[in-house]
N, C-alpha and C positions, 0 to 999 in steps of 0.2 A: 577840413572846414574850420574857419576861424570861429572861436567861441566869442559870442557877444554877450553883453549884459542881459539882453532879452532871452537869448537861448539858455544861458546859465540859470536865470531865474525860472524859466519854464521847466528845465530838467530837474532842478532841486524841488520845485513846487510839486511836480508830479510824484517824485519819490516820497516826499513828506506826506502828501495827501493819501498815498497808498498805506502809509503807516498810521497816520492819524485816524483814518477811517476805521481802524481796528479797535481803537481804544476810546476816543473822545465822543462817541455818540451818546445821546441822552439815554438810549435804551441800555447800552453797555453799563453806564454809570448807575442807572436805576437798578439794574439786575444785580450789580455788586452790592449796592447799599441795602437792597431788600433780601439779600441772601440770608437764609436762616442760620447757617453755620459756615465754618471754614470750608467744609467739603463742597457746599453749594457754590461758594465763591470761586473755588478752584475749577469747578465745572464751567463757570462763566468764562474764566481765563482760557480754559481748554477750547471752548467754542470759538474763541477769537485768535487762536493760533499761538498762544504763549506756551509752546511745547516744552522749552527748557525749564521754565519755572514749574510747570505742572509735573514734569518728570522728577524734579527735585522733591516736590511735595510727596509724590507717590512713593518715592524710594526712601525718604527720611521721616516724613510726617512732621517736619520741623518748619514752623512758620517763618522763622528768621532766615532759614535757607531759601525759602520761597521769596521773601522780600529781597534777599541778596541777589537772586537771579533776575528779578525785575529791575533792580538797580543797574546790574551789568548790561541789560538790554537798553536801558536809558542811556548809558555811556556810549554804546554802539551807535545809537541814533546820532549823537553828536559827531562821532568819528566819521560816520557816513557823509554827513554834510560837509565837514571840514575837508575831507579827502576830495570832494568834488567842487571845491571853490578855490578862488585865488584872490590876490590883492586885498583891498580893504574889506571886502565881504568875508574872505577867509579869516582875516584878523578879527573881525567882529564876532563871527560864530565861535572862533577859538576862545575869545574872552567870555562868551556866554557859557562856555564849559567850565568856567570858574565856579558857577553856582553848584553843580553836583560835587565838585571838588571841595568846596567850602562845607557842604553838608557832611562829606566824609571826614573832613578835619574836625568838625564839631563832634561827630561820633567818637573819634579817638580822644578828644579832649574830655568828653564826658566820662569815658572809660577811665582815663587817667585820674580825673578829679574824684570819681567814685572810689577808685582803688587807693590812691596815695593820700587824698585829703580826708575822705570819709571812711577809709578802711573797709570797703565792701569788696567781697570776692567776686570779681567780674571777668576774670581771665578768659573763661570759655567764650565770651562774646567777641573777643578779638579776632576769631576765625571768620567773622562776618564783615570784616573791614576790607574794602576794595583796595588792593595793593599795587595796581598797575598805574602807569602815568595817565593823568587826565589832562591837566593844564600845565602845572609845574612839575619839575623833576624832584619829587618829594620821596625821601627814604621812609616809607611807611613802616617798615619793620623797626627802624631806629626810633621813630616817633611812638609807636605802640609800646616799646620797651623803655621809654623815658622814665626816669626815677624822679629827678628834680625838674623844676620849671626851667632851669637853665639848659637842661638837655633839650627841651622842646624848643626853646629860643634858638638853640644852635641848629636844629633841623631846618628852621625857616629863615636863617640868617641871610642866605643868598637867593631868596625867592621874593616874589612880589609881596608876600605876606610879612616880610621881615620887619617892617616898621610897626605893624600891629603888635607883634609879639615882643619886640624890644621895649615897647612902652608900657607893657602890662606886667603886673605881679599878681597872678591869680590867687596865690596862697595868702596874700595880704588884703585881698578885697573882701568886702562884706556882702557882695551880691553874686557870689559864685562865679559862673562863667558868663553872666549876662553881658557885662561890658565888652569883653573880648569877642563874644559872638556877634554883638551888634556892630562892633568896629569892623569885623570881617564882612558883614553885610554892607556896610557903608563903603568899604573898599570896592566891593563887587559893583555896586551901582554907580560909583564915580568912574570906575573903569569902563563900564558900558556907555555912560554919557560921553566920555572922551572918545571912545572908539566909534560911536555913532556919528560924531562930527567929521570923521574921516571918510564916511561913506559917500559915494557919488550921488 
């Protein structure tokens, strides 16, 4: 059976609604907000089927591990939609996945800035960085182990983020990572606007 725009929309909409109904209800959000402690919040997650995240918490008691599992699930949602679309819609959803990738990049930049510029011991936190491909083919291990800013610039040289990093000198700025992070956000939104113009 030939896939039409209507059937594609219906299929993706049904799959997304099944997932969204588990997390975006007012009751769910209120229960999380009003949780007395982390254990209560985990019970709320458990009641909504976040089994992998709950299992991580139960086995480690590590809140960063819990957050990491939730982030991985977030990426899987993007992958599910991307896998089931094609054409301009596929491209649009793929570009939307730049958002969590940029958040992941910011996490690594903050670790680098804290370690190399502020001399803070933050090595243990690198284990919570998502290292699989999201949108671009980024060498996350090389990025995490960057020593100089030039090393970071080299990682992004052949990616969509290249122009952002080649025009910045974090160590020379007076505003920490603010400028480079906002420029990453601007790149994301301009990419979304451009991709939206290609939609049918």
